[in-house]
C-alpha positions as CSV (number, residue, x, y, z in Angstrom):
1,X,16.4,5.2,11.0
2,X,14.3,4.5,7.4
3,X,11.5,1.9,8.9
4,X,10.0,0.0,6.4
5,X,6.1,-1.1,6.5
6,X,4.4,-3.9,4.6
7,X,1.2,-5.1,4.9
8,X,0.3,-7.7,2.7
9,X,-3.3,-7.6,2.3
10,X,-5.2,-9.7,0.1
11,X,-5.9,-7.5,-2.2
12,X,-3.5,-4.8,-2.1
13,X,-0.3,-4.3,-0.1
14,X,0.2,-0.9,1.7
15,X,3.9,0.3,1.8
16,X,4.8,3.3,4.5
17,X,8.3,4.6,4.8
18,X,9.2,6.2,8.2
19,X,11.9,8.1,9.3
20,X,12.4,9.2,12.4
21,X,8.6,9.2,13.4
22,X,7.4,11.5,10.2
23,X,6.1,9.1,6.7
24,X,8.4,10.0,4.0
25,X,6.3,8.0,1.9
26,X,3.0,6.4,1.5
27,X,1.4,4.3,-1.6
28,X,-0.5,0.9,-2.7
29,X,0.4,-2.1,-4.7
30,X,-1.8,-4.2,-6.1
31,X,-1.5,-7.7,-4.8
32,X,-1.2,-9.2,-7.6
33,X,0.9,-6.7,-9.3
34,X,3.1,-6.2,-6.4
35,X,4.4,-10.3,-6.7
36,X,4.6,-10.1,-10.1
37,X,7.0,-6.8,-10.1
38,X,8.2,-6.5,-7.2
39,X,9.4,-9.9,-6.2
40,X,11.2,-12.9,-6.7
41,X,10.6,-16.2,-5.1
42,X,13.6,-18.4,-4.3
43,X,12.1,-21.0,-1.3
44,X,11.0,-17.4,0.1
45,X,9.6,-14.5,-1.6
46,X,12.3,-11.7,-2.1
47,X,10.8,-7.7,-2.2
48,X,13.0,-6.4,-4.5
49,X,13.6,-2.9,-2.5
50,X,15.1,-0.7,-5.4
51,X,12.4,-1.4,-7.7
52,X,10.2,-0.1,-4.9
53,X,12.2,3.4,-4.8
54,X,11.9,3.8,-1.5
55,X,15.5,4.6,-0.9
56,X,18.2,3.1,1.8
57,X,15.9,1.5,4.5
58,X,17.6,0.4,7.7
59,X,15.2,-2.4,8.3
60,X,11.7,-3.3,7.3
61,X,9.1,-5.1,9.0
62,X,5.9,-7.3,7.3
63,X,2.4,-8.1,8.1
64,X,-1.1,-9.0,6.0
65,X,-1.4,-12.7,4.4
66,X,1.3,-12.8,3.1
67,X,4.0,-11.7,6.1
68,X,5.8,-15.4,6.5
69,X,6.5,-15.9,3.2
70,X,8.2,-13.1,2.8
71,X,12.7,-13.1,2.9
72,X,13.3,-13.0,6.7
73,X,16.9,-12.4,5.8
74,X,15.2,-8.9,6.0
75,X,12.1,-8.3,6.7
76,X,10.4,-9.0,10.6
77,X,7.1,-11.0,10.1
78,X,4.3,-9.6,13.0
79,X,1.1,-10.6,13.0
80,X,-1.5,-8.3,12.1
81,X,-3.3,-7.7,15.4
82,X,0.1,-6.4,16.8
83,X,0.6,-4.3,13.1
84,X,-2.5,-2.9,13.4
85,X,-2.7,-1.9,17.3
86,X,1.0,-0.6,17.5
87,X,-0.9,1.3,14.3
88,X,-3.4,2.8,16.0
89,X,-1.4,4.2,19.0
90,X,1.0,5.7,16.3
91,X,-1.2,8.1,15.1
92,X,-3.4,8.6,18.8
93,X,-2.9,9.0,21.8
94,X,-5.6,6.4,22.9
95,X,-4.2,3.5,25.4
96,X,-8.0,2.4,26.0
97,X,-10.2,1.5,22.6
98,X,-11.4,-1.0,20.7
99,X,-10.5,-1.2,17.3
100,X,-12.6,-2.7,14.5
101,X,-10.5,-3.7,11.1
102,X,-12.6,-5.1,7.7
103,X,-10.4,-6.5,5.9
104,X,-10.9,-7.5,2.2
105,X,-10.9,-11.2,3.7
106,X,-11.3,-10.9,7.8
107,X,-12.7,-8.9,9.9
108,X,-10.8,-8.1,13.6
109,X,-11.9,-6.8,17.2
110,X,-9.7,-6.3,19.2
111,X,-10.0,-4.9,23.1
112,X,-6.8,-2.9,24.0
113,X,-5.9,-1.9,27.7
114,X,-3.3,0.3,29.2
115,X,-2.1,0.4,25.8
116,X,-1.9,-3.9,25.8
117,X,-4.2,-6.2,23.7
118,X,-6.2,-8.1,26.8
119,X,-8.9,-9.9,24.0
120,X,-10.0,-9.7,20.5
121,X,-12.1,-11.9,18.4
122,X,-12.3,-12.5,14.7
123,X,-13.4,-14.0,11.6
124,X,-11.8,-15.3,8.9
125,X,-14.0,-17.7,7.9
126,X,-17.5,-15.9,5.9
127,X,-16.9,-13.2,3.6
128,X,-20.0,-11.8,4.4
129,X,-19.0,-8.8,6.9
130,X,-15.7,-8.6,4.8
131,X,-14.8,-5.9,2.1
132,X,-15.1,-8.4,-1.1
133,X,-18.8,-8.6,0.2
134,X,-19.2,-5.3,0.5
135,X,-17.5,-4.8,-3.1
136,X,-19.7,-8.0,-4.9
137,X,-22.8,-5.7,-3.9
138,X,-21.7,-2.7,-5.2
139,X,-20.7,-4.4,-8.5
140,X,-24.6,-5.9,-8.0
141,X,-25.4,-2.7,-7.8
142,X,-23.1,-1.2,-10.7
143,X,-22.6,1.4,-8.3
144,X,-18.7,3.1,-6.9
145,X,-18.2,1.7,-3.2
146,X,-17.4,4.7,-2.1
147,X,-21.1,6.3,-3.2
148,X,-22.7,3.1,-1.9
149,X,-20.8,4.2,1.9
150,X,-22.5,7.3,2.2
151,X,-26.6,5.7,2.3
152,X,-28.2,4.8,5.6
153,X,-31.7,5.5,5.7
154,X,-34.5,2.9,5.7
155,X,-32.7,0.7,4.5
156,X,-34.1,-2.5,2.8
157,X,-34.4,-6.1,5.0
158,X,-31.6,-8.3,3.3
159,X,-31.6,-11.4,6.2
160,X,-28.7,-13.6,3.8
161,X,-26.1,-14.2,6.3
162,X,-24.2,-15.3,3.5
163,X,-22.2,-13.5,0.6
164,X,-23.3,-15.3,-2.4
165,X,-27.1,-15.6,-1.6
166,X,-26.9,-12.1,-0.5
167,X,-26.1,-11.4,-4.1
168,X,-28.9,-13.2,-5.4
169,X,-31.2,-11.9,-2.9
170,X,-30.1,-8.1,-3.6
171,X,-31.2,-8.7,-7.2
172,X,-34.2,-10.3,-5.9
173,X,-35.0,-6.6,-4.5
174,X,-33.6,-5.1,-7.8
175,X,-36.3,-7.0,-9.5
176,X,-39.0,-5.6,-7.2
177,X,-38.6,-1.9,-7.7
178,X,-36.7,-1.4,-4.1
179,X,-35.6,2.5,-4.6
180,X,-32.0,2.1,-5.2
181,X,-31.1,4.7,-2.1
182,X,-32.7,1.8,-0.3
183,X,-30.7,-1.1,-1.6
184,X,-27.4,0.6,-0.6
185,X,-28.3,1.5,2.7
186,X,-29.5,-2.7,2.7
187,X,-26.5,-3.2,2.1
188,X,-24.8,-0.9,4.8
189,X,-26.9,-2.2,7.1
190,X,-26.5,-6.2,7.0
191,X,-23.0,-5.3,7.5
192,X,-23.5,-3.5,10.6
193,X,-26.2,-6.8,11.5
194,X,-23.0,-9.0,10.8
195,X,-20.4,-6.8,13.1
196,X,-23.1,-6.1,16.1
197,X,-22.2,-10.0,17.4
198,X,-18.3,-9.7,17.4
199,X,-18.8,-6.3,19.1
200,X,-21.1,-6.9,21.8
201,X,-18.7,-9.1,22.8
202,X,-16.2,-6.4,24.6
203,X,-17.2,-3.7,26.5
204,X,-15.6,0.1,25.4
205,X,-16.6,3.5,24.6
206,X,-14.4,4.4,22.2
207,X,-14.3,2.6,18.9
208,X,-11.4,3.0,16.0
209,X,-12.2,2.4,12.7
210,X,-9.2,0.9,10.8
211,X,-9.3,-0.6,7.3
212,X,-10.5,0.3,3.9
213,X,-14.3,0.4,5.4
214,X,-13.3,2.9,8.1
215,X,-14.9,5.0,4.7
216,X,-18.1,3.7,5.2
217,X,-20.0,6.3,6.4
218,X,-23.3,4.6,6.5
219,X,-21.8,2.2,9.3
220,X,-20.4,4.6,11.5
221,X,-24.1,6.6,11.7
222,X,-25.2,2.7,12.4
223,X,-22.6,3.3,15.4
224,X,-23.0,6.1,16.8
225,X,-25.3,4.3,18.9
226,X,-23.1,2.2,20.1
227,X,-20.2,4.0,21.2
228,X,-19.7,7.2,23.4
229,X,-16.7,8.1,20.5
230,X,-15.8,6.8,17.3
231,X,-12.5,7.2,15.9
232,X,-11.7,7.3,12.1
233,X,-7.9,7.4,11.7
234,X,-6.3,10.0,9.0
235,X,-4.5,6.8,7.5
236,X,-6.9,4.3,8.2
237,X,-5.9,2.3,5.2
238,X,-2.3,2.5,6.1
239,X,-2.5,1.4,9.5
240,X,-1.4,-2.4,9.5
241,X,1.8,-0.9,8.0
242,X,2.1,2.4,9.5
243,X,2.2,0.1,12.9
244,X,4.8,-2.5,11.5
245,X,7.0,0.7,11.4
246,X,6.4,2.0,14.8
247,X,7.0,-1.5,15.8
248,X,10.4,-1.6,14.6
249,X,11.1,1.6,16.1
250,X,9.7,0.8,19.5
251,X,11.3,-3.0,19.2
252,X,14.9,-0.6,18.3
253,X,14.9,-3.1,15.0
């Protein structure tokens, strides 16, 4: 059975094709390009499967911001929490863990015990703890995002709790002549400070990182003091789409 999973993110659409628990294909398309070049609209958004060049598929599951607008005659929508937990279950043998997924515009913290979701916390109201915040700050610093993720030592203190005001504060630090390494570390540490209150609501020894921010090595360094084990998923950015596929398999879709 060939199953297609689509994670409709705010910045990118992630797609995974699974056949008998084997990943056949995985790729990303910018959200704008996906809706413009691969979709049409007739009351619901209809995805042109032929244009995706994934071949014959038996079922498709969608998650993310646009999941309820896809053509439900073909796609089964599931919520993002379920998709990301199923993705972890597919990629690991873990049954007890805390899942941290930092998306472009939201943060999800999920507690899983014996393979079952027992609690969760969401932040969908403020961009200051999300991937968009990091992208904006990297742009201010005129530095590639992945390069910024490497700095963690001696972070400059950034106190603003608003993503917009944080940019102004960072520019002020630049004007003061603060070392670039400290500025980058300050951005990463400010993200950690915003995530810490969400994570402290749940006790657990194992933390699983999902989403694009799983590439942030500085954040992982800060989190090491809080957890006995930190798992960085091999396909962290595709975790939601993988979870869609695995859900389809588990449910017999």
